[in-house]
C-alpha positions in Angstrom: 19.1 10.2 -17.1 17.4 7.4 -15.2 16.6 7.5 -11.5 18.4 4.1 -11.0 15.5 1.8 -10.3 13.4 1.7 -13.4 10.3 -0.2 -12.0 10.3 0.4 -8.2 6.7 -0.8 -7.9 7.8 -4.4 -8.5 10.8 -4.2 -6.1 8.6 -2.5 -3.4 5.8 -5.0 -3.9 8.3 -7.9 -3.6 9.7 -6.5 -0.4 6.2 -6.1 1.1 5.2 -9.5 -0.1 8.1 -11.1 1.9 6.2 -10.0 5.0 3.0 -11.9 4.2 4.3 -15.5 4.8 6.0 -14.2 8.0 2.8 -12.7 9.3 0.9 -15.8 8.2 3.2 -18.0 10.2 3.0 -15.8 13.3 -0.8 -15.8 13.0 -0.7 -19.6 13.7 -0.4 -18.7 17.5 -3.6 -16.6 17.1 -5.4 -19.6 15.5 -4.1 -21.9 18.2 -5.4 -19.6 20.9 -8.8 -19.3 19.2 -8.5 -15.5 18.5 -8.9 -16.1 14.8 -9.9 -19.0 12.7 -7.7 -20.8 10.1 -10.1 -19.4 7.4 -9.6 -15.8 8.7 -5.9 -16.3 8.7 -5.9 -17.6 5.2 -8.3 -15.0 3.8 -6.4 -12.1 5.4 -3.0 -13.3 4.0 -4.4 -13.9 0.6 -6.2 -10.5 0.5 -3.0 -8.7 1.6 -0.9 -10.5 -1.0 -3.5 -9.7 -3.8 -3.7 -6.0 -2.8 0.1 -5.6 -2.7 0.7 -7.6 -5.9 -2.3 -6.0 -7.7 -1.0 -2.5 -6.9 2.6 -3.3 -7.9 1.4 -4.8 -11.2 -1.0 -1.9 -12.0 1.6 0.8 -11.2 4.1 -1.0 -13.3 1.6 -1.4 -16.2 0.9 2.3 -16.0 4.6 3.1 -16.2 5.2 0.7 -19.1 2.2 2.0 -21.0 3.3 5.6 -20.5 6.6 4.8 -22.3 8.8 6.5 -19.7 11.7 4.7 -18.0 11.9 7.2 -15.1 9.1 6.6 -12.5 9.6 10.1 -11.1 7.8 11.4 -14.3 4.6 9.8 -13.0 4.9 11.5 -9.6 4.7 15.1 -10.8 1.9 16.9 -8.9 -0.4 18.2 -10.0 -0.4 15.7 -12.8 0.0 17.3 -16.2 -0.1 14.3 -18.5 -2.7 11.5 -19.1 -0.5 8.7 -17.7 0.4 10.7 -14.6 -3.3 11.3 -14.1 -3.9 7.6 -14.4 -1.2 6.9 -11.9 -2.6 9.4 -9.4 -6.1 7.9 -9.9 -4.6 4.5 -8.9 -3.1 6.1 -5.8 -6.5 7.7 -4.9 -8.3 4.4 -5.6 -6.0 2.4 -3.3 -6.2 4.9 -0.5 -10.0 5.2 -0.9 -10.5 1.4 -1.0 -8.5 1.0 2.2 -10.5 3.7 4.0 -13.8 2.3 2.7 -12.7 -1.2 3.8 -11.8 0.0 7.3 -14.8 2.3 7.8 -17.7 0.8 5.8 -16.9 -2.9 5.6 -15.4 -5.3 8.2 -11.8 -4.1 7.7 -11.3 -2.6 11.1 -12.4 -5.9 12.8 -10.3 -8.0 10.4 -7.2 -5.9 11.0 -7.8 -5.8 14.8 -7.8 -9.6 14.9 -5.0 -10.3 12.4 -2.9 -7.3 12.8 -0.9 -8.5 15.9 0.7 -11.2 13.7 2.0 -8.6 11.3 3.5 -6.2 13.8 6.6 -6.2 16.0 6.4 -8.1 19.3 4.4 -11.0 20.5 1.2 -11.6 18.5 -0.4 -13.1 21.6 0.4 -10.1 23.9 -0.7 -7.5 21.3 -4.4 -6.5 20.9 -6.0 -3.8 18.9 -9.6 -2.5 18.9 -11.5 -1.8 15.7 -11.7 1.9 16.8 -8.0 2.1 17.2 -7.5 0.5 13.8 -9.8 3.0 12.1 -8.1 5.9 13.8 -4.5 4.8 12.9 -5.3 3.7 9.3 -7.1 7.0 8.7 -4.3 9.1 10.2 -1.7 7.2 8.2 -3.6 7.5 4.9 -4.3 11.2 5.4 -0.8 12.1 6.6 0.9 10.2 3.8 -1.4 11.6 1.2 -1.2 15.2 2.3 2.5 14.9 3.1 3.2 13.4 -0.3 1.2 16.1 -2.2 2.8 18.9 -0.2 6.3 17.4 -0.8 5.7 17.0 -4.5 4.1 20.4 -4.8 6.9 22.4 -3.0 9.8 20.1 -3.8 8.9 18.5 -7.2 11.1 15.8 -8.6 13.7 17.2 -11.0 12.2 15.9 -14.2 12.9 18.9 -16.5 15.9 17.4 -18.1 14.4 13.9 -18.4 12.3 12.5 -21.3 9.1 12.7 -19.3 5.4 12.7 -20.2 4.2 15.6 -22.2 
């Protein structure tokens, strides 16, 4: 029995990618006001698109290589099969890379400058500080990770009747 959407990573990635040109367009007002450069605008949009597309393709490749049609089979926590472990490693790598970028690289500054174009409201009236960006990115990554693990541990997907990973 299939969960309905066989490869959700491609669908989810496509939906997220729709927001990149919208944010890029809105960032034009930030460039015009001198808050970011055209190069910063281009590099941010390209980086976001590559991260989203790369994750979607990697997750889909893991699912295809695993041989299962039902993506819920990869979500079992703790992972019990090799492909499920590979999938969870991808999840950890993406979360870790985001936190590293925000805390150890220039990610907080880049997000503080470009972020207003990708959020609701006027890009020109919205400002973020790098400290606020670090706080919120960390809170979101930690809460989503802990919440997901708790959810999957106490309310695991019903994969017993499915042809899942062994």
